[in-house]
N, CA, C and O atoms as CSV, one atom per row, in Angstrom:
chain,resi,resn,atom,element,x,y,z
A,1,UNK,N,N,101.269,104.434,103.533
A,1,UNK,CA,C,102.417,104.628,102.689
A,1,UNK,C,C,102.065,104.282,101.247
A,1,UNK,O,O,101.199,103.448,100.981
A,2,UNK,N,N,102.740,104.929,100.347
A,2,UNK,CA,C,102.559,104.707,98.920
A,2,UNK,C,C,103.828,104.070,98.358
A,2,UNK,O,O,104.939,104.468,98.706
A,3,UNK,N,N,103.653,103.087,97.494
A,3,UNK,CA,C,104.800,102.482,96.839
A,3,UNK,C,C,104.512,102.417,95.345
A,3,UNK,O,O,103.498,101.858,94.926
A,4,UNK,N,N,105.401,102.986,94.550
A,4,UNK,CA,C,105.298,102.948,93.093
A,4,UNK,C,C,106.324,101.960,92.569
A,4,UNK,O,O,107.472,101.960,93.012
A,5,UNK,N,N,105.923,101.128,91.640
A,5,UNK,CA,C,106.876,100.208,91.029
A,5,UNK,C,C,106.574,100.069,89.545
A,5,UNK,O,O,105.442,100.250,89.099
A,6,UNK,N,N,107.612,99.746,88.801
A,6,UNK,CA,C,107.483,99.511,87.371
A,6,UNK,C,C,107.474,98.003,87.159
A,6,UNK,O,O,108.413,97.303,87.537
A,7,UNK,N,N,106.413,97.523,86.559
A,7,UNK,CA,C,106.247,96.100,86.315
A,7,UNK,C,C,106.902,95.711,84.996
A,7,UNK,O,O,107.517,94.650,84.886
A,8,UNK,N,N,106.766,96.576,84.003
A,8,UNK,CA,C,107.330,96.324,82.686
A,8,UNK,C,C,107.639,97.678,82.054
A,8,UNK,O,O,106.891,98.637,82.242
A,9,UNK,N,N,108.735,97.757,81.308
A,9,UNK,CA,C,109.150,99.024,80.726
A,9,UNK,C,C,109.623,98.787,79.303
A,9,UNK,O,O,110.464,97.920,79.064
A,10,UNK,N,N,109.100,99.535,78.375
A,10,UNK,CA,C,109.577,99.512,77.009
A,10,UNK,C,C,109.782,100.961,76.593
A,10,UNK,O,O,109.341,101.864,77.304
A,11,UNK,N,N,110.411,101.201,75.510
A,11,UNK,CA,C,110.891,102.535,75.159
A,11,UNK,C,C,109.839,103.630,75.277
A,11,UNK,O,O,110.087,104.643,75.930
A,12,UNK,N,N,108.678,103.457,74.668
A,12,UNK,CA,C,107.689,104.524,74.682
A,12,UNK,C,C,106.616,104.362,75.757
A,12,UNK,O,O,105.719,105.200,75.849
A,13,UNK,N,N,106.682,103.314,76.568
A,13,UNK,CA,C,105.656,103.110,77.584
A,13,UNK,C,C,106.089,102.158,78.673
A,13,UNK,O,O,107.209,101.646,78.665
A,14,UNK,N,N,105.182,101.927,79.616
A,14,UNK,CA,C,105.482,101.046,80.739
A,14,UNK,C,C,104.187,100.594,81.400
A,14,UNK,O,O,103.123,101.170,81.170
A,15,UNK,N,N,104.290,99.564,82.219
A,15,UNK,CA,C,103.217,99.143,83.109
A,15,UNK,C,C,103.698,99.435,84.521
A,15,UNK,O,O,104.771,98.991,84.930
A,16,UNK,N,N,102.893,100.184,85.259
A,16,UNK,CA,C,103.252,100.559,86.620
A,16,UNK,C,C,102.211,100.087,87.612
A,16,UNK,O,O,101.101,99.700,87.246
A,17,UNK,N,N,102.594,100.129,88.876
A,17,UNK,CA,C,101.700,99.746,89.963
A,17,UNK,C,C,101.883,100.727,91.114
A,17,UNK,O,O,103.008,101.089,91.457
A,18,UNK,N,N,100.783,101.149,91.701
A,18,UNK,CA,C,100.808,101.961,92.913
A,18,UNK,C,C,100.120,101.174,94.014
A,18,UNK,O,O,98.990,100.714,93.845
A,19,UNK,N,N,100.804,101.018,95.143
A,19,UNK,CA,C,100.255,100.318,96.303
A,19,UNK,C,C,99.999,101.317,97.415
A,19,UNK,O,O,100.779,102.246,97.626
A,20,UNK,N,N,98.900,101.115,98.121
A,20,UNK,CA,C,98.538,101.943,99.269
A,20,UNK,C,C,98.487,101.030,100.485
A,20,UNK,O,O,97.697,100.088,100.529
A,21,UNK,N,N,99.333,101.313,101.473
A,21,UNK,CA,C,99.353,100.525,102.702
A,21,UNK,C,C,98.717,101.342,103.820
A,21,UNK,O,O,99.098,102.491,104.046
A,22,UNK,N,N,97.749,100.753,104.518
A,22,UNK,CA,C,97.090,101.419,105.632
A,22,UNK,C,C,97.911,101.185,106.898
A,22,UNK,O,O,97.880,100.099,107.477
A,23,UNK,N,N,98.642,102.210,107.317
A,23,UNK,CA,C,99.462,102.117,108.524
A,23,UNK,C,C,98.688,102.505,109.779
A,23,UNK,O,O,99.225,102.430,110.884
A,24,UNK,N,N,97.443,102.914,109.621
A,24,UNK,CA,C,96.625,103.326,110.758
A,24,UNK,C,C,96.042,102.146,111.507
A,24,UNK,O,O,96.220,100.993,111.114
A,25,UNK,N,N,95.345,102.446,112.591
A,25,UNK,CA,C,94.731,101.404,113.419
A,25,UNK,C,C,93.269,101.165,113.058
A,25,UNK,O,O,92.654,100.227,113.566
A,26,UNK,N,N,92.705,102.004,112.185
A,26,UNK,CA,C,91.322,101.834,111.746
A,26,UNK,C,C,91.288,101.628,110.233
A,26,UNK,O,O,92.242,101.955,109.527
A,27,UNK,N,N,90.199,101.094,109.761
A,27,UNK,CA,C,90.026,100.837,108.333
A,27,UNK,C,C,89.825,102.144,107.570
A,27,UNK,O,O,89.326,103.129,108.114
A,28,UNK,N,N,90.222,102.131,106.306
A,28,UNK,CA,C,89.933,103.236,105.394
A,28,UNK,C,C,88.767,102.765,104.532
A,28,UNK,O,O,88.880,101.767,103.821
A,29,UNK,N,N,87.655,103.479,104.593
A,29,UNK,CA,C,86.467,103.099,103.837
A,29,UNK,C,C,86.315,104.067,102.669
A,29,UNK,O,O,85.673,105.110,102.791
A,30,UNK,N,N,86.903,103.715,101.559
A,30,UNK,CA,C,86.914,104.555,100.364
A,30,UNK,C,C,88.199,105.351,100.296
A,30,UNK,O,O,88.592,105.981,101.277
A,31,UNK,N,N,88.852,105.330,99.162
A,31,UNK,CA,C,90.108,106.061,99.009
A,31,UNK,C,C,90.149,106.795,97.680
A,31,UNK,O,O,89.607,106.347,96.669
A,32,UNK,N,N,90.811,107.933,97.723
A,32,UNK,CA,C,91.107,108.728,96.537
A,32,UNK,C,C,92.563,109.132,96.634
A,32,UNK,O,O,92.998,109.655,97.660
A,33,UNK,N,N,93.315,108.896,95.582
A,33,UNK,CA,C,94.722,109.271,95.563
A,33,UNK,C,C,94.943,110.273,94.433
A,33,UNK,O,O,94.410,110.131,93.333
A,34,UNK,N,N,95.741,111.284,94.739
A,34,UNK,CA,C,96.122,112.294,93.753
A,34,UNK,C,C,97.635,112.268,93.621
A,34,UNK,O,O,98.346,111.993,94.587
A,35,UNK,N,N,98.126,112.559,92.413
A,35,UNK,CA,C,99.568,112.650,92.209
A,35,UNK,C,C,99.855,113.358,90.896
A,35,UNK,O,O,99.005,113.434,90.009
A,36,UNK,N,N,101.071,113.871,90.794
A,36,UNK,CA,C,101.566,114.461,89.548
A,36,UNK,C,C,102.340,113.391,88.804
A,36,UNK,O,O,103.223,112.747,89.371
A,37,UNK,N,N,102.010,113.201,87.537
A,37,UNK,CA,C,102.662,112.184,86.728
A,37,UNK,C,C,103.193,112.820,85.444
A,37,UNK,O,O,102.423,113.398,84.677
A,38,UNK,N,N,104.489,112.719,85.208
A,38,UNK,CA,C,105.052,113.271,83.986
A,38,UNK,C,C,104.868,112.325,82.799
A,38,UNK,O,O,105.723,112.244,81.917
A,39,UNK,N,N,103.748,111.618,82.792
A,39,UNK,CA,C,103.415,110.676,81.724
A,39,UNK,C,C,101.907,110.647,81.595
A,39,UNK,O,O,101.189,111.178,82.443
A,40,UNK,N,N,101.434,110.027,80.534
A,40,UNK,CA,C,99.999,109.883,80.308
A,40,UNK,C,C,99.576,108.465,80.664
A,40,UNK,O,O,100.178,107.502,80.187
A,41,UNK,N,N,98.552,108.326,81.493
A,41,UNK,CA,C,97.990,107.010,81.801
A,41,UNK,C,C,97.037,106.653,80.669
A,41,UNK,O,O,96.079,107.380,80.407
A,42,UNK,N,N,97.301,105.531,79.996
A,42,UNK,CA,C,96.492,105.121,78.850
A,42,UNK,C,C,95.489,104.021,79.186
A,42,UNK,O,O,94.521,103.817,78.453
A,43,UNK,N,N,95.717,103.313,80.291
A,43,UNK,CA,C,94.825,102.237,80.717
A,43,UNK,C,C,95.026,102.044,82.213
A,43,UNK,O,O,96.159,102.095,82.690
A,44,UNK,N,N,93.949,101.822,82.964
A,44,UNK,CA,C,94.045,101.674,84.416
A,44,UNK,C,C,93.113,100.557,84.869
A,44,UNK,O,O,92.015,100.411,84.332
A,45,UNK,N,N,93.545,99.763,85.859
A,45,UNK,CA,C,92.697,98.716,86.415
A,45,UNK,C,C,92.764,98.755,87.940
A,45,UNK,O,O,93.739,99.232,88.520
A,46,UNK,N,N,91.714,98.247,88.575
A,46,UNK,CA,C,91.531,98.242,90.037
A,46,UNK,C,C,91.400,99.648,90.609
A,46,UNK,O,O,91.722,99.884,91.774
A,47,UNK,N,N,90.933,100.569,89.795
A,47,UNK,CA,C,90.681,101.940,90.201
A,47,UNK,C,C,89.990,102.664,89.066
A,47,UNK,O,O,89.752,102.090,88.004
A,48,UNK,N,N,89.666,103.938,89.297
A,48,UNK,CA,C,88.970,104.731,88.294
A,48,UNK,C,C,89.552,106.136,88.270
A,48,UNK,O,O,89.690,106.766,89.319
A,49,UNK,N,N,89.891,106.629,87.097
A,49,UNK,CA,C,90.372,108.002,86.979
A,49,UNK,C,C,89.184,108.937,87.136
A,49,UNK,O,O,88.245,108.907,86.340
A,50,UNK,N,N,89.236,109.769,88.175
A,50,UNK,CA,C,88.174,110.738,88.443
A,50,UNK,C,C,88.405,111.989,87.611
A,50,UNK,O,O,87.472,112.540,87.026
A,51,UNK,N,N,89.673,112.438,87.562
A,51,UNK,CA,C,89.991,113.613,86.761
A,51,UNK,C,C,91.468,113.627,86.397
A,51,UNK,O,O,92.303,112.973,87.022
A,52,UNK,N,N,91.750,114.399,85.362
A,52,UNK,CA,C,93.129,114.661,84.949
A,52,UNK,C,C,93.168,116.099,84.480
A,52,UNK,O,O,92.452,116.492,83.559
A,53,UNK,N,N,94.025,116.884,85.138
A,53,UNK,CA,C,94.247,118.262,84.721
A,53,UNK,C,C,95.745,118.425,84.527
A,53,UNK,O,O,96.503,118.465,85.496
A,54,UNK,N,N,96.171,118.518,83.273
A,54,UNK,CA,C,97.594,118.558,82.980
A,54,UNK,C,C,98.229,117.252,83.406
A,54,UNK,O,O,97.815,116.183,82.957
A,55,UNK,N,N,99.243,117.326,84.280
A,55,UNK,CA,C,99.920,116.133,84.788
A,55,UNK,C,C,99.346,115.650,86.111
A,55,UNK,O,O,99.876,114.697,86.683
A,56,UNK,N,N,98.285,116.267,86.621
A,56,UNK,CA,C,97.703,115.919,87.921
A,56,UNK,C,C,96.550,114.942,87.721
A,56,UNK,O,O,95.564,115.251,87.052
A,57,UNK,N,N,96.693,113.737,88.323
A,57,UNK,CA,C,95.652,112.716,88.252
A,57,UNK,C,C,94.965,112.576,89.601
A,57,UNK,O,O,95.597,112.711,90.649
A,58,UNK,N,N,93.668,112.305,89.566
A,58,UNK,CA,C,92.893,111.936,90.749
A,58,UNK,C,C,92.262,110.584,90.428
A,58,UNK,O,O,91.524,110.443,89.453
A,59,UNK,N,N,92.568,109.588,91.269
A,59,UNK,CA,C,92.097,108.216,91.053
A,59,UNK,C,C,91.412,107.743,92.322
A,59,UNK,O,O,91.898,107.983,93.427
A,60,UNK,N,N,90.280,107.070,92.158
A,60,UNK,CA,C,89.572,106.525,93.325
A,60,UNK,C,C,89.438,105.017,93.188
A,60,UNK,O,O,89.698,104.427,92.140
A,61,UNK,N,N,89.022,104.428,94.294
A,61,UNK,CA,C,88.872,102.975,94.356
A,61,UNK,C,C,87.842,102.464,93.362
A,61,UNK,O,O,86.965,103.195,92.903
A,62,UNK,N,N,87.981,101.187,93.049
A,62,UNK,CA,C,86.942,100.471,92.317
A,62,UNK,C,C,85.908,100.009,93.345
A,62,UNK,O,O,86.141,100.121,94.549
A,63,UNK,N,N,84.796,99.504,92.892
A,63,UNK,CA,C,83.729,99.077,93.813
A,63,UNK,C,C,84.191,97.977,94.762
A,63,UNK,O,O,83.721,97.911,95.898
A,64,UNK,N,N,85.104,97.111,94.318
A,64,UNK,CA,C,85.499,95.939,95.107
A,64,UNK,C,C,86.732,96.161,95.985
A,64,UNK,O,O,87.083,95.265,96.754
A,65,UNK,N,N,87.403,97.308,95.907
A,65,UNK,CA,C,88.604,97.498,96.735
A,65,UNK,C,C,88.576,98.817,97.509
A,65,UNK,O,O,89.615,99.430,97.754
A,66,UNK,N,N,87.377,99.238,97.887
A,66,UNK,CA,C,87.241,100.521,98.592
A,66,UNK,C,C,87.698,100.442,100.051
A,66,UNK,O,O,88.125,101.451,100.613
A,67,UNK,N,N,87.618,99.278,100.662
A,67,UNK,CA,C,87.975,99.112,102.069
A,67,UNK,C,C,89.421,98.636,102.192
A,67,UNK,O,O,89.812,97.626,101.607
A,68,UNK,N,N,90.214,99.398,102.976
A,68,UNK,CA,C,91.587,98.987,103.268
A,68,UNK,C,C,91.671,98.807,104.783
A,68,UNK,O,O,91.659,99.784,105.532
A,69,UNK,N,N,91.756,97.569,105.222
A,69,UNK,CA,C,91.841,97.275,106.654
A,69,UNK,C,C,93.185,97.750,107.207
A,69,UNK,O,O,94.130,97.973,106.450
A,70,UNK,N,N,93.264,97.902,108.510
A,70,UNK,CA,C,94.527,98.255,109.156
A,70,UNK,C,C,95.585,97.221,108.800
A,70,UNK,O,O,95.317,96.020,108.837
A,71,UNK,N,N,96.783,97.677,108.456
A,71,UNK,CA,C,97.927,96.834,108.075
A,71,UNK,C,C,97.726,96.105,106.749
A,71,UNK,O,O,98.485,95.188,106.434
A,72,UNK,N,N,96.727,96.492,105.971
A,72,UNK,CA,C,96.473,95.879,104.674
A,72,UNK,C,C,96.995,96.791,103.563
A,72,UNK,O,O,97.079,98.008,103.731
A,73,UNK,N,N,97.341,96.189,102.432
A,73,UNK,CA,C,97.808,96.923,101.268
A,73,UNK,C,C,96.940,96.572,100.071
A,73,UNK,O,O,96.660,95.400,99.822
A,74,UNK,N,N,96.517,97.586,99.334
A,74,UNK,CA,C,95.820,97.370,98.069
A,74,UNK,C,C,96.671,98.009,96.968
A,74,UNK,O,O,97.540,98.836,97.248
A,75,UNK,N,N,96.420,97.627,95.740
A,75,UNK,CA,C,97.172,98.245,94.656
A,75,UNK,C,C,96.300,98.357,93.410
A,75,UNK,O,O,95.307,97.648,93.251
A,76,UNK,N,N,96.701,99.264,92.542
A,76,UNK,CA,C,96.087,99.368,91.231
A,76,UNK,C,C,97.205,99.502,90.210
A,76,UNK,O,O,98.301,99.966,90.524
A,77,UNK,N,N,96.914,99.096,88.998
A,77,UNK,CA,C,97.924,99.121,87.952
A,77,UNK,C,C,97.484,99.969,86.789
A,77,UNK,O,O,96.307,100.299,86.642
A,78,UNK,N,N,98.452,100.319,85.961
A,78,UNK,CA,C,98.150,101.140,84.803
A,78,UNK,C,C,99.253,101.018,83.756
A,78,UNK,O,O,100.385,100.637,84.055
A,79,UNK,N,N,98.892,101.349,82.543
A,79,UNK,CA,C,99.863,101.508,81.471
A,79,UNK,C,C,100.077,103.002,81.280
A,79,UNK,O,O,99.130,103.789,81.300
A,80,UNK,N,N,101.327,103.374,81.095
A,80,UNK,CA,C,101.662,104.770,80.895
A,80,UNK,C,C,102.432,104.968,79.609
A,80,UNK,O,O,103.141,104.074,79.145
A,81,UNK,N,N,102.283,106.154,79.038
A,81,UNK,CA,C,102.995,106.517,77.817
A,81,UNK,C,C,104.042,107.560,78.179
A,81,UNK,O,O,103.712,108.632,78.686
A,82,UNK,N,N,105.303,107.240,77.917
A,82,UNK,CA,C,106.410,108.145,78.229
A,82,UNK,C,C,106.584,109.180,77.123
A,82,UNK,O,O,106.737,108.820,75.956
A,83,UNK,N,N,106.563,110.452,77.478
A,83,UNK,CA,C,106.734,111.465,76.439
A,83,UNK,C,C,108.164,111.549,75.915
A,83,UNK,O,O,108.373,111.985,74.783
A,84,UNK,N,N,109.145,111.146,76.707
A,84,UNK,CA,C,110.547,111.272,76.293
A,84,UNK,C,C,111.306,109.949,76.331
A,84,UNK,O,O,112.536,109.943,76.274
A,85,UNK,N,N,110.593,108.830,76.426
A,85,UNK,CA,C,111.241,107.524,76.429
A,85,UNK,C,C,111.793,107.097,77.767
A,85,UNK,O,O,112.407,106.034,77.865
A,86,UNK,N,N,111.590,107.908,78.819
A,86,UNK,CA,C,112.078,107.559,80.162
A,86,UNK,C,C,110.906,107.522,81.137
A,86,UNK,O,O,110.065,108.421,81.138
A,87,UNK,N,N,110.851,106.486,81.964
A,87,UNK,CA,C,109.819,106.388,82.979
A,87,UNK,C,C,110.263,107.176,84.205
A,87,UNK,O,O,111.340,106.942,84.753
A,88,UNK,N,N,109.418,108.112,84.625
A,88,UNK,CA,C,109.705,108.944,85.787
A,88,UNK,C,C,108.598,108.728,86.806
A,88,UNK,O,O,107.421,108.675,86.448
A,89,UNK,N,N,108.966,108.606,88.060
A,89,UNK,CA,C,108.028,108.316,89.140
A,89,UNK,C,C,107.079,109.487,89.409
A,89,UNK,O,O,107.485,110.646,89.327
A,90,UNK,N,N,105.814,109.186,89.730
A,90,UNK,CA,C,104.896,110.244,90.142
A,90,UNK,C,C,105.380,110.931,91.421
A,90,UNK,O,O,106.177,110.369,92.172
A,91,UNK,N,N,104.892,112.149,91.660
A,91,UNK,CA,C,105.260,112.920,92.851
A,91,UNK,C,C,104.023,113.571,93.446
A,91,UNK,O,O,102.932,113.486,92.883
A,92,UNK,N,N,104.204,114.225,94.597
A,92,UNK,CA,C,103.146,115.014,95.263
A,92,UNK,C,C,101.880,114.205,95.521
A,92,UNK,O,O,100.778,114.596,95.134
A,93,UNK,N,N,102.069,113.063,96.187
A,93,UNK,CA,C,100.944,112.185,96.509
A,93,UNK,C,C,100.051,112.803,97.588
A,93,UNK,O,O,100.535,113.427,98.532
A,94,UNK,N,N,98.739,112.616,97.429
A,94,UNK,CA,C,97.752,112.956,98.452
A,94,UNK,C,C,96.760,111.800,98.513
A,94,UNK,O,O,96.225,111.374,97.489
A,95,UNK,N,N,96.521,111.300,99.717
A,95,UNK,CA,C,95.570,110.216,99.918
A,95,UNK,C,C,94.422,110.747,100.755
A,95,UNK,O,O,94.622,111.186,101.887
A,96,UNK,N,N,93.222,110.707,100.201
A,96,UNK,CA,C,92.026,111.241,100.867
A,96,UNK,C,C,92.263,112.662,101.390
A,96,UNK,O,O,91.837,113.009,102.491
A,97,UNK,N,N,92.942,113.468,100.588
A,97,UNK,CA,C,93.152,114.872,100.903
A,97,UNK,C,C,94.365,115.187,101.752
A,97,UNK,O,O,94.661,116.361,101.975
A,98,UNK,N,N,95.079,114.178,102.235
A,98,UNK,CA,C,96.244,114.406,103.099
A,98,UNK,C,C,97.528,114.051,102.354
A,98,UNK,O,O,97.582,113.064,101.620
A,99,UNK,N,N,98.559,114.870,102.553
A,99,UNK,CA,C,99.862,114.561,101.956
A,99,UNK,C,C,100.360,113.226,102.488
A,99,UNK,O,O,100.187,112.911,103.665
A,100,UNK,N,N,100.971,112.456,101.623
A,100,UNK,CA,C,101.502,111.155,102.023
A,100,UNK,C,C,102.823,110.949,101.289
A,100,UNK,O,O,102.989,111.386,100.151
A,101,UNK,N,N,103.742,110.290,101.945
A,101,UNK,CA,C,105.061,110.070,101.377
A,101,UNK,C,C,105.133,108.697,100.732
A,101,UNK,O,O,104.406,107.771,101.092
A,102,UNK,N,N,106.020,108.603,99.786
A,102,UNK,CA,C,106.296,107.323,99.157
A,102,UNK,C,C,107.161,106.504,100.096
A,102,UNK,O,O,107.961,107.065,100.844
A,103,UNK,N,N,107.013,105.183,100.071
A,103,UNK,CA,C,107.858,104.313,100.866
A,103,UNK,C,C,109.308,104.550,100.471
A,103,UNK,O,O,109.652,104.428,99.295
A,104,UNK,N,N,110.174,104.889,101.441
A,104,UNK,CA,C,111.571,105.166,101.084
A,104,UNK,C,C,112.271,103.925,100.551
A,104,UNK,O,O,112.043,102.810,101.018
A,105,UNK,N,N,113.118,104.146,99.572
A,105,UNK,CA,C,113.899,103.052,98.992
A,105,UNK,C,C,115.013,102.659,99.953
A,105,UNK,O,O,115.517,103.499,100.698
A,106,UNK,N,N,115.392,101.403,99.937
A,106,UNK,CA,C,116.496,100.925,100.769
A,106,UNK,C,C,117.794,101.341,100.092
A,106,UNK,O,O,117.983,101.062,98.908
A,107,UNK,N,N,118.700,102.007,100.822
A,107,UNK,CA,C,119.948,102.431,100.181
A,107,UNK,C,C,120.760,101.229,99.717
A,107,UNK,O,O,120.752,100.173,100.351
A,108,UNK,N,N,121.461,101.407,98.602
A,108,UNK,CA,C,122.239,100.305,98.055
A,108,UNK,C,C,123.507,100.054,98.862
A,108,UNK,O,O,123.986,98.921,98.900
A,109,UNK,N,N,124.067,101.084,99.514
A,109,UNK,CA,C,125.258,100.945,100.345
A,109,UNK,C,C,124.960,101.499,101.734
A,109,UNK,O,O,125.330,102.635,102.030
A,110,UNK,N,N,124.297,100.720,102.596
A,110,UNK,CA,C,123.965,101.242,103.911
A,110,UNK,C,C,125.213,101.648,104.694
A,110,UNK,O,O,126.257,101.004,104.596
A,111,UNK,N,N,125.091,102.709,105.461
A,111,UNK,CA,C,126.192,103.196,106.281
A,111,UNK,C,C,126.203,102.407,107.579
A,111,UNK,O,O,125.156,102.185,108.187
A,112,UNK,N,N,127.395,101.980,108.004
A,112,UNK,CA,C,127.505,101.249,109.260
A,112,UNK,C,C,127.240,102.206,110.416
A,112,UNK,O,O,127.665,103.360,110.367
A,113,UNK,N,N,126.545,101.746,111.456
A,113,UNK,CA,C,126.249,102.628,112.586
A,113,UNK,C,C,127.523,102.980,113.363
A,113,UNK,O,O,128.475,102.202,113.421
A,114,UNK,N,N,127.508,104.159,113.947
A,114,UNK,CA,C,128.613,104.591,114.800
A,114,UNK,C,C,128.285,104.142,116.217
A,114,UNK,O,O,127.190,104.400,116.717
A,115,UNK,N,N,129.237,103.466,116.867
A,115,UNK,CA,C,129.005,102.951,118.210
A,115,UNK,C,C,130.042,103.517,119.170
A,115,UNK,O,O,131.151,103.851,118.754
A,116,UNK,N,N,129.692,103.628,120.462
A,116,UNK,CA,C,130.666,104.129,121.437
A,116,UNK,C,C,131.890,103.225,121.523
A,116,UNK,O,O,131.783,102.012,121.339
A,117,UNK,N,N,133.048,103.809,121.800
A,117,UNK,CA,C,134.301,103.084,121.951
A,117,UNK,C,C,134.217,102.212,123.208
A,117,UNK,O,O,133.514,102.554,124.158
A,118,UNK,N,N,134.929,101.097,123.206
A,118,UNK,CA,C,134.924,100.186,124.348
A,118,UNK,C,C,135.738,100.693,125.527
A,118,UNK,O,O,135.853,99.971,126.518
A,119,UNK,N,N,136.308,101.889,125.479
A,119,UNK,CA,C,137.159,102.389,126.570
A,119,UNK,C,C,136.346,102.856,127.764
A,119,UNK,O,O,136.904,103.179,128.813
A,120,UNK,N,N,135.037,102.891,127.610
A,120,UNK,CA,C,134.202,103.361,128.714
A,120,UNK,C,C,134.016,104.862,128.685
A,120,UNK,O,O,133.237,105.395,129.476
A,121,UNK,N,N,134.695,105.551,127.812
A,121,UNK,CA,C,134.583,107.015,127.700
A,121,UNK,C,C,133.535,107.309,126.633
A,121,UNK,O,O,133.849,107.831,125.562
A,122,UNK,N,N,132.281,106.964,126.943
A,122,UNK,CA,C,131.217,107.089,125.965
A,122,UNK,C,C,130.974,108.554,125.589
A,122,UNK,O,O,130.942,109.428,126.456
A,123,UNK,N,N,130.809,108.804,124.329
A,123,UNK,CA,C,130.473,110.128,123.853
A,123,UNK,C,C,131.655,110.935,123.410
A,123,UNK,O,O,131.487,111.846,122.598
A,124,UNK,N,N,132.866,110.651,123.903
A,124,UNK,CA,C,134.021,111.448,123.498
A,124,UNK,C,C,134.724,110.863,122.294
A,124,UNK,O,O,135.182,111.600,121.420
A,125,UNK,N,N,134.813,109.555,122.240
A,125,UNK,CA,C,135.467,108.911,121.112
A,125,UNK,C,C,134.478,107.949,120.485
A,125,UNK,O,O,133.788,107.206,121.183
A,126,UNK,N,N,134.416,107.970,119.195
A,126,UNK,CA,C,133.528,107.067,118.493
A,126,UNK,C,C,134.324,106.161,117.581
A,126,UNK,O,O,135.291,106.585,116.947
A,127,UNK,N,N,133.912,104.928,117.522
A,127,UNK,CA,C,134.563,103.927,116.695
A,127,UNK,C,C,133.656,103.673,115.500
A,127,UNK,O,O,132.461,103.433,115.676
A,128,UNK,N,N,134.182,103.719,114.326
A,128,UNK,CA,C,133.378,103.484,113.130
A,128,UNK,C,C,133.255,102.003,112.821
A,128,UNK,O,O,133.004,101.642,111.671
A,129,UNK,N,N,133.420,101.145,113.795
A,129,UNK,CA,C,133.331,99.714,113.828
A,129,UNK,C,C,132.967,99.049,112.628
A,129,UNK,O,O,132.877,97.821,112.606
């Protein structure tokens, strides 16, 4: 899973962090992440920019963080320059050539689960408890 977070934000720029969590049962030995970013990365640490074509970045591990053990998370940080004064999250993530989703955000107003009514007539009437 991928998690993007903003560490610091000012009008024309920000400091961001991307975390990669290995949800698999085996280690990842070397990683490359690709994404579309509607901003310019001006400085990066704990990784290396391999290429940039337009808004598409390809970033690989640094020498010391290439191995991601099962259930382990690594991260890299960067400074970005906002073209319009607003920080917008990267999209279209690919990790080692495979599409990967961003960790879903927790909803601010979770919906209460629907449970069967206590009348024993399960499935016909639902109580919004």
